[in-house]
C-alpha positions in Angstrom: 38.3 13.8 15.8 37.2 11.9 12.1 38.8 8.4 11.4 41.4 9.0 9.2 42.5 7.8 5.9 45.1 5.5 6.2 47.2 2.8 3.9 49.8 0.3 4.7 52.9 -1.1 3.5 54.9 -4.5 3.4 58.0 -5.7 2.1 57.8 -9.0 0.0 58.6 -11.9 2.5 61.7 -13.8 1.5 60.7 -17.1 3.1 57.6 -19.0 3.9 58.0 -18.4 7.7 57.4 -14.4 6.4 54.9 -15.1 4.5 52.7 -16.7 7.1 54.0 -13.6 9.9 52.5 -11.1 7.2 49.3 -12.7 7.2 49.2 -13.3 10.7 49.9 -9.3 10.6 47.7 -8.8 7.7 44.3 -10.1 9.6 45.1 -7.9 12.2 45.9 -4.7 10.4 42.6 -5.4 8.0 40.9 -4.2 11.3 41.9 -0.6 10.8 40.2 -0.6 7.5 43.2 0.6 5.5 42.0 2.1 2.0 44.6 -0.4 0.7 47.7 -1.9 1.3 51.0 -1.5 -0.4 54.4 -3.9 -1.1 57.7 -2.9 -2.1 59.9 -3.7 -4.9 63.2 -4.6 -4.5 66.5 -2.5 -5.7 66.6 -2.9 -9.5 63.4 -4.9 -9.4 64.8 -7.5 -7.1 62.0 -9.1 -5.4 59.5 -8.3 -8.4 58.0 -12.0 -8.4 57.8 -11.8 -4.0 55.7 -8.2 -5.1 53.2 -9.7 -7.4 52.4 -12.7 -5.3 51.8 -10.6 -2.3 49.5 -8.4 -4.1 47.4 -11.0 -5.8 47.1 -12.9 -2.4 46.0 -9.5 -0.6 43.6 -9.4 -3.9 41.8 -12.4 -3.2 41.3 -11.5 0.6 39.2 -9.3 -0.9 41.7 -5.8 -0.1 42.7 -3.4 -2.5 46.4 -3.8 -2.7 48.7 -1.4 -5.1 52.7 -2.8 -6.1 55.7 -0.6 -6.3 56.7 -0.3 -9.6 60.6 1.2 -9.5 62.2 1.8 -13.8 65.3 1.8 -12.5 67.8 -0.5 -14.8 64.5 -1.5 -16.2 63.7 -1.3 -19.7 60.0 0.3 -21.5 60.1 -3.3 -22.8 60.1 -4.5 -19.4 58.2 -2.5 -17.4 55.6 -2.9 -20.5 55.3 -6.3 -19.7 55.0 -5.6 -16.2 52.3 -3.1 -17.0 50.5 -5.8 -18.8 50.6 -8.4 -16.2 49.8 -6.2 -13.6 46.7 -5.4 -15.7 45.7 -8.5 -16.5 45.7 -9.8 -12.7 42.8 -6.3 -12.1 45.9 -4.5 -10.7 44.4 -1.1 -10.4 46.6 1.0 -8.3 50.5 1.5 -8.4 53.5 3.3 -6.4 55.2 4.5 -9.0 59.2 5.3 -8.0 62.6 6.2 -9.3 64.1 2.9 -7.2 67.4 2.3 -6.0 70.4 0.2 -8.8 71.5 -3.0 -6.6 75.2 -2.7 -5.7 77.1 -3.6 -8.6 74.6 -3.0 -11.4 75.6 -0.8 -14.5 73.7 1.8 -16.1 70.0 3.6 -14.7 67.9 2.0 -17.3 65.7 3.3 -20.1 63.6 5.4 -18.1 65.9 7.4 -15.7 63.7 9.3 -13.4 60.1 8.2 -11.7 58.4 11.1 -14.1 59.3 9.4 -17.3 58.0 6.2 -15.3 55.2 7.6 -14.9 54.6 9.3 -18.1 55.5 6.0 -20.0 52.7 4.6 -17.9 50.5 6.7 -18.9 51.1 6.2 -22.3 50.9 2.4 -22.3 47.6 2.2 -20.1 45.8 5.5 -20.1 43.7 6.1 -16.7 43.6 2.3 -15.8 46.0 2.9 -12.8 45.8 5.2 -9.6 49.3 6.2 -9.3 50.8 6.9 -6.0 54.5 8.9 -6.7 57.0 9.7 -3.9 57.8 13.2 -2.0 60.4 14.6 0.2 59.2 17.2 2.8 63.1 16.8 4.0 64.8 16.5 0.2 65.6 13.4 -1.6 69.2 12.4 -0.6 70.6 12.8 -3.9 68.8 15.7 -4.9 71.1 18.8 -6.0 68.9 21.5 -3.6 65.5 21.5 -2.1 64.2 23.9 -5.2 65.5 20.9 -7.6 63.6 18.5 -5.6 59.9 20.3 -5.6 60.6 20.9 -9.2 61.6 16.7 -9.9 58.4 16.4 -7.8 56.0 19.0 -9.4 57.3 16.8 -12.8 56.0 13.5 -11.2 52.7 15.1 -11.0 52.4 17.0 -14.3 53.5 13.7 -16.0 49.9 12.1 -14.1 50.6 11.6 -10.9 47.4 11.4 -8.8 48.5 11.0 -5.3 52.1 11.4 -3.3 53.0 9.7 -0.5 55.8 10.9 1.7 59.2 9.5 3.2 58.9 9.6 6.9 60.0 12.3 8.7 59.4 14.1 12.2 59.4 17.0 11.9 55.5 18.2 10.8 56.8 22.0 9.8 59.0 20.4 7.3 55.9 18.6 5.7 53.9 21.8 5.3 56.2 24.0 4.2 56.7 21.4 1.5 53.3 21.4 0.6 52.6 25.0 0.5 55.7 25.2 -1.9 54.0 22.4 -3.9 50.7 24.2 -4.2 52.3 27.1 -5.3 53.9 25.4 -8.1 50.4 24.5 -9.2 50.6 21.0 -7.4 46.8 20.0 -6.4 47.1 16.0 -5.8 47.0 14.9 -2.0 50.1 14.6 -0.3 49.7 11.7 2.1 52.1 11.9 5.2 54.3 8.8 5.5 55.0 7.4 8.7 57.3 5.3 10.2 56.5 4.1 13.8 59.4 3.5 16.4 60.0 0.3 18.0 64.1 0.3 17.8 66.3 2.6 17.8 69.7 1.4 15.9 67.1 0.2 13.0 65.4 3.2 13.0 68.9 4.8 12.5 70.1 3.2 10.4 67.2 3.3 7.7 67.1 7.4 8.4 70.9 7.0 7.2 70.4 5.3 4.1 67.2 7.4 3.1 67.9 11.0 4.1 65.2 11.7 6.8 66.0 13.5 9.7 65.4 12.3 13.3 65.4 15.7 15.2 68.0 15.7 18.2 66.1 15.7 21.2 64.5 12.3 19.8 67.7 10.9 19.1 69.3 11.7 22.9 66.1 10.6 24.2 66.0 7.1 22.4 69.8 6.5 22.9 69.4 7.4 26.8 66.9 4.7 27.2 69.7 1.5 26.1 68.3 -1.4 25.5 65.2 -1.2 27.4 63.0 -1.9 24.6 59.5 -1.3 26.3 60.6 2.4 27.1 61.9 3.0 23.3 58.6 1.9 22.2 56.0 3.6 24.5 58.2 7.3 24.1 58.2 6.1 20.5 54.2 5.7 20.5 53.9 9.2 22.0 56.0 10.8 19.5 54.8 9.3 16.3 51.1 9.5 17.4 51.4 13.4 18.2 53.0 13.3 14.9 49.9 12.0 13.6 47.5 14.4 15.1 49.6 17.2 14.2 49.6 16.7 10.7 46.3 15.5 10.7 45.0 18.8 12.0 46.8 20.8 9.7 44.7 19.0 6.9 47.1 16.2 5.8 44.5 14.1 3.7 45.7 10.5 5.4 48.4 8.8 6.8 51.1 5.6 5.1 52.6 3.7 8.0 55.6 1.5 6.8 54.7 -1.7 8.8 57.5 -3.8 8.1 55.4 -6.4 8.2 54.4 -5.7 12.0 50.9 -5.0 13.4 51.6 -4.3 16.8 52.7 -0.6 16.6 50.6 0.6 13.7 47.9 -0.5 15.6 49.3 1.3 18.6 49.3 4.6 17.2 45.6 4.1 15.2 44.1 3.0 18.5 45.8 6.4 20.3 45.0 8.6 17.3 41.3 7.6 16.9 40.4 6.5 20.3 39.4 3.2 19.4 
C-alpha cells in the first residue's frame, strides 16, 4: 500500500508541563512525516494566544503548521487583525471554522457561518492561505437536515476553501455517501478523513455526544464490555480504527487527519499498522 498523506491535530497546551509533553509527542509524530500539523482554537477564541505560539514553535522546527481560526463571537476587525498577524509570521495554511460560542457568551459575531469566514479571508488575503474547512459525513449536530448540511458545506467550498477535513466517524459508508453527494453538487476539493483513535471509552462517549459523531452499537457494546481493562480497549480500538483507515483509503480518500489529543502512541500505532512500517 502507498504511504498515505496524513496530517495531525493538536490542542494548545495550557501549562508549561503540557507544552513540554506536546514537544515530546511531536518529536515522535514528526517521524510519520505528516504533511502538516494543525492547532485548535478555543471557544470564542479563548486559546488564541496558545494556538499561535504552538504554531510558531512548530514552524520554527521546520514543519508546516495550520492554526484553526473560528469566527464565532468575532468582529471583522478582530479577524482581520488575526489574519494580518498570521500573514506577518509567514503562516500559509489555515483551518477555518464557525466554532462554538463559549458558555455565557452573547451574540454570534459579525461573521455567522464558516462560509462567511472563508469569503472574508479570501477578500482580505487573496490566495495567501491554503484553507481547510470542516465536513460532517453524519451531519452537523445543529443542521436542520442532511441536505441543509451538505448545502452549507458546498457554500464553504464555493467561498474559496481548498480542502475539507471530516468530523471523525466509524461508519465508512457515511463518508462515501457524503463524498458522492458533495461531488453531485459540484464540490471537487479533497475531503480528508478525520480519524479519532480509540483509547478511552468514557472520553470517546463524551466527545461523541458533544460533536454528534455516532459510535456504532457493536463498537459501543464491545468497548463497554471491557470495563476498566484499558489494554483491551486500546487493542480493540487499534483494530477498529486501522480497519477504518484501510477501508477509506482503499475507497479513494485523499488522506487522513489524526485527532491526536496531544499524544503520540495511538496515532503511531495506527500508522504502523496501516503502512506496515
